[in-house]
N, C-alpha and C positions, 0 to 999 in steps of 0.2 A: 449581270444576267447573260448567259451565253448567247450568242447571236447565230454564228455559222452552223453549229452543231444543231441547233433547232431547227434551222432551215433544212438540213438533211433530213431531220426527223418528220418533218411536215411534208417532204417529198415521199417518204416511205410510207407515211399515213396515207396520202392520197393514192399510192399505188396498191394499198391493201384496200381501200374504200372502193377502187375500181375493180380490183380482184380479190374478194374476200378469201378465197381458197389459198392465198399467200400465207394466211395464218396457220392453216391446217398443214401446210408444207412445211413450215418453219418448225412447228411442234414436232412433227414426224421426224424431221432430220436430226433436230436436238435430242429427241428422245433415243433414237438409235445410237448417237454418238455417247450418250450417257449410259446406255445399255452395254455398249462396247467395254466401257470403262469397267463396269462391274465383272464382266467377264474376264477382262485382263487381270483385275485383283483376284478373283476367284482361282485363277489359275496358277497365281504367283505365290511364293512362299518367301519372298523378299523382306516382309515387314516393312519397316521404314526406312529400308533402302530401295524401296521400290521406285520405278520411274515410270510414268505415264507414256503410252505410245500415243502421241498427240495426233488427233485428226485434222493436221494443218490444211490439206486439200479440201476436205469436206467443209471446214469451217469458213474457209475463203470463198467456197462455192455459196454460201449465204449471201454474199454481195449479189450474185446473179438472181437468186431466189426473190430478194427484195428489190430487184430491178435498180440498183443504186451503184454509181460509178465509185470504184475503190480509190482513185485518185482524189475526187471529189471528197470523200470522206476524210482522207488523210489532210487534205488542205484545211478542211473545217476545224479538226481537233487541232492542228497546228495553230490556227488562227486564233481560237478561243483560249487556247492553253499557252500559248507563247513560248513552245519549246523549240530548240535549234534543230537544224536538219540532221544533225549528227547524234541525236538523241534516240537510239536503235528501239528502246523499249517503247517510249511513246508513240514512235512512228510506225510501229509494228501493225499491219492491218488485221492480224489475227485478234488482237486485243480491242482494236478499234470497233470491229463489228460486233464483237460481243457485248461492248459496252454499250452500244446503240440498242442492241436488243435487250439489255437490261432496261434502258431507259424506255424503250417500246413497251416492255411488259409492265413496267411501273405506271406508266401513264394508262395502259388499258386494264389495269389492275388483274393482271395475268401472272400469277405467283409461279406457276410452273414454269413459264418462260424466263422469267427473272432467274429463278434458282438454277435452272439448267445451264443459262448462259453464264451466270456467274461461277458456277461449278467448273464449267469447261476453261474460263479464263484462269481460275485458280489453279488448275492443273499445270498448266504450262509455268506459272510462277512457281510452283513447287519444284518442278523439273529444274528450273534455272537456279533456284537458290540450293538445292541438293548438289548440284554439279558444282557450284562455286566452291561450297564448304567441304562437301566430301565427295569428291570426284569417283573414286574407287572405293565404293562401300561394301564392307564385309558384312554380310548379313548376320553371322554368328556374333561379331562383336556388337552389332547394332541390336541384335535381339537381347544381349547381356545388359546392354545400356537401358534399354525400355523396361526390361524386367527385373533389374536389380539396383540400377542407380539412379532411378527417378522414382519418388514415391508417389502415392495414390493421387495427390493433389494435381499432379503435373498432366497436362492434356493428353500427352502421347500414352500415359497408362491408361485413360479412359476410353480410347478408341483403338481397334485391333490394328488398322491400317492408315495410310494417308488418304485413301478416298472417303472413309468414315470421317476421318478428323475434318477435311474440307466441307464434306456434304452436312455433317451433323453439328459442327462447330463453327466454322469459319462462315460459311453462307449465312446462317441466322444471325449471328451476333454482328456481322458487317451490315446486313440488310437493316436490323433493328436499329442501328446508329444513323444510317445515311439514306434509307429509303424516302423518308418524308422529306428530307431537305433535296434530295434529287428531284422528286417529284415536283417541287418549287422552282428549282434551278437546275438546268441540265450541267452547269459548271461544277456541281457538286460530284458529278461522275469522276471528276479529277482527284477529289479526296478520297473516294471510294477506292479508285485504282491504286493511289498512293499508299493507303493504309492497308490494302490488301497485300501489296508487297512488302511493307514494313512489318506486318505482324507474322507473315510466313518466314520474314528474315530472322525475327526474333526468336522463333523456334529453334533455329540452328546456332545463333551466336547473338549475344548481347553483353553489355558491361565492359567495353573493351579497355584495357590498361596498357601503358608501356612497357614492354620488358626492358629492364635497364641494362641487360647484358648485350642484346640484339639491336635495341631501339624500335623493334617492330609491335605493332598493337596485338594484343592477343585477347580473345573473348574468355570471360571468368564464367559465363553462363550460357545455357543452351545446350542442345544436344552436340555441337561440335566438340567442346572441351572435354565433356564426359566421353565421347566417343574415343578421342585420341588418349585419354587416361586409360581407358579400356585396353585400346590398342597396344599402348606401351607397357601395360601390366600382363599382356598376354590372356586377358580375360575374355571368355567365350561362355556361349549359352549354358554350357555345360559346368562350368566354373561354379562353386559353391557362392550363395549370397553373401555380399559383403554388407549389405543395408537392409535391415528389416523394413516391413511396410509401415511400421510405426515410427521409424526414424526420420527425422527431415532431410531432405535434399539440401545440402548446404548452399545450394545456388537458387533455391526456390524463392526464398524472400526476395533475392535480387531481382528474380524475374518478375515477382508481383509488383515490387515498386517500380520496375521500369514500365509494366503495364499500366499500373495507376498513373504514372507521369503522362505516358502517352495519352491516356483518356482525357486528363485534365487539360494538356496542352490543346488536344484537338477540339474539345468542346469548348474552351475558352476562346480559341481563334474563331470557331463557328459564330460563338457569342459576339465578338467584335464585329467581324466583317457583316454579319446580317442585320446589325443594329447601326443603321445609316444615320439615325438621329440620336445620338447618345445623351444629350442634355445634361452636362456635367454641371454640378452645382457652382455657384459663385464662390462658396467658401473652399472648395477644393481647388479651383483655379486660383485664388488668393493664397492658398497654403503653397501650391506649387511655386508660384510667383516669389513667395517669402524665401523658400529654401533655394531657389535657383537664380533669382534676379533677372530671369528672363521676363519680357515685357507680357501683360495680360493678353494684348492683342495676338502676339506670336503664340503664345500658349493655347489659346483657343483655336487658332488656325490649326496647329499641329495636331491637337486632340481630335479635332473633327475630321481632319484628312485622314487619320488612321484607319477610320471605318470604311474601308473599301477592299472589295475581295481581291484587287489586284495586289494588295500588300500581304496576302495571306501566307505566303512562303516564308517572307521575312519576318511577320509575326510569330509564326510556328517555330521557326529557328531560334529567335529571340527567347520566347517562353521556355522552349526546351533546355537552353543553357541557364537561364534563371532558376528553374526548377532543380537542375542538377547541381548548381552552385550553392543553393541554399539546402540541399540535401532532403528536399520534399518526398516523402513516401506515400503521403495520401492527402486528402482535402483538409484533415485535421490540422496539418502543418502549417497550411496556409490561413487557416481561420484562428490560429493561435495568437495571442496578442503580441508575442514576441517575434513574429514572423517580419514585421518591418525592421526591427533591430537586428534581426539575421540578414536581411537584405542590405542594411548600411553596412554591417561588419564584413559581409563576404563579397559584396559587389561595389558599392559606393566608395567604401574606404579601402577596397583591396586593390593593389597595383601591380601591373607587369605580370599577371598569370596568363597561362594559355587561355583558360576560359573567358578572363576578363577581356583579352585582346579580341577574342572571337566574337564576344558580344558587343564589343565597342564597334568592330567591323560592320557587323549585321545591323546594328542600330544606326550607324553612319550612313550605311546604304539606304535604310529605310527613310532616314532624313532627308538625305540628297534627293531622293525620289519624290517626297513630298513638297520640298523647297523648289524644285525645278518644275514638277507638273501641276501643283496646286498654287503655289505661292509666286511663283516667277522670280525665284530668288536663287542665288549661288551659296551654298553652304560655304565654300572656300573663301568667301568675302569675311567670314567670321574668324577672329582669332582663337587659339588653341583652347584658352581658357572659357570662351564662349561656347565653343562646340561641346565642350564637355558638360556645361550647365544645359545646353539643349539636350544632349544625351540623357541627362538626369530627368528631363521633362518627360521624355519617352518612357523611360523606366518607371517613373511615377505613375504614369497613365497605365502601362501594364500591370502593374502591382494593384492598383485600383480595380482593374477589371478582373483580375484573377480573384481578387477578394469578393467582389460584387457578384461575380458569376458562381463561385463555388461555395460562398458562405452564407447564401441566403436561407 
């Protein structure tokens, strides 16, 4: 449960109780900023090259309206989220005040407040991702991509411009997933923020592979590779269509798979960290003991210690690698009777691949954290063979939770 951010919220709530007109001022300011976004969009013909003119000064002015110190808010987020001083995005007061207003709106059951604050937050994330991937965006090329290179299943083909996409797709889908959890625990604002960034990022680029000629990673899916292909081919809006609406975008299935994995990973992580008393069966613990030779007492301690929101990021990273390594496209792959054999073949028995080395590093970090913080032990005291078996304890636990959560 978050502490410092809730204390800031309580201060804001007291300010509002003392002066109820603050809510009216907050609504008025946010509504004006959203209205300005619509005016910008209507005047623009940039399509998906559009960049929002961000109301930075006005958004930062919300600190004054709510009578809360910007520095205090920054320290509260940093204390609860544990990010370093150089983490520019997390330290940005623009995002912090809007996340606070999202939380305020959720607690007050004020959907307009929530939606407007989240929409303004997403606008800045959109600008940042577009700048990173397509800094100099040619609207003629982008229009060609949207109208001819993605099919009707792709989100950009369903919405006329980025504002409509953010307002009518990203805002409701993100809130549907995270609103109730945030209402229970303000720490979940962190996941809302991370997923807002990640989902917009995937609109531009996903499924990176290494170019063997240059050694660089290049995205295989998203707007970026399609835009670059259209640009190389000299394709503009006036160019004849090269793909009919009934043909499949060759990258759409990859996008769908990535999106499904993201949902599985996120919901499974939520399930693990929110389940503080997991109650693993004696038979399951004995099975792990039989497979790993790790003592039952240590197994029990590791399993129970994993269910802590402080482990969220490491659990998320580990599950992401596991699903990628086992080529999971949807929940059916996890629930298939052959999934454990897939895990044994592609993870447990696999040696010295980039994915396996990454997974080992993540799980070793998780185990080291558990050993030092929960068990008061040093993982380095164990030999290499024992560390591998402890690695497998965590792996069996993650697979168990994947199947228990997704296959009920």
